[in-house]
N, C-alpha and C positions, 0 to 999 in steps of 0.2 A: 834689896827688893827689886823686883823686875817690873818695869813699866809696861803696861799692856797697850794694845793699839788704840783703845778707847780713852786713853789718858789716865786711867786708874792704875793702881799697883796691885800685884799679886801678894797675898799674905805669905808669910813664911811657911805656913802649913800647906798652902796650895803649891808652893814651889817644891816642897819636899814630896808631896803626893805625885806631882807631875813627873818628877825625875824617877821616883821609885816605880811608878807605873811603866814608864818608858824602859827602865832597866828590865822589868819583868817581861815586857813585850819582846825585848831583844834577847832574853834568856841569859842575861849577865847580872852581876851584882851591882848594887847602887854605887859602891866605891869604884868599880871598874868603869861604869858609865861616866861618873864625874871626872875620873882621872883621864879618860880617853876622849873627852869632848872639850871644846873651848867654851869659854863663858858665853860667847855669842850663840853657839849651838844650844847650850843649856837654856838660854833665854827664849829661843825659838820654841823649844820643847814646852816650856812653861806657858808661853803665849798660846800655842796651839791647844794645850790642855785646858786653859781657862776659857778660850773661845768655844771649845766643844762642850764644856760644862755649862756655859751660858746658853748655848743653843738647846741643850737638853732640858735646862730649867724652863726655858720659854715654852717648849713643847708640852711639858708636864703641867704648866700652870693652868688652872681652870679658866675658861672663857667667861667674861662678864656678860650678862644679858642686859640689854639697855633699851 
């Protein structure tokens, strides 16, 4: 599991989604991405994906009236 910058961990599903999406963006297969990148590079891809996902989640959440 990959530790994120906020101290939590990415789920296995998030890790798989992040790497699959990155492979699609690069126009290569998932296997080629994993074989051609180091563990550290993979963790950075996963961290960036989870941060982007969190930013998008915050933008979409309804504002509370108070």
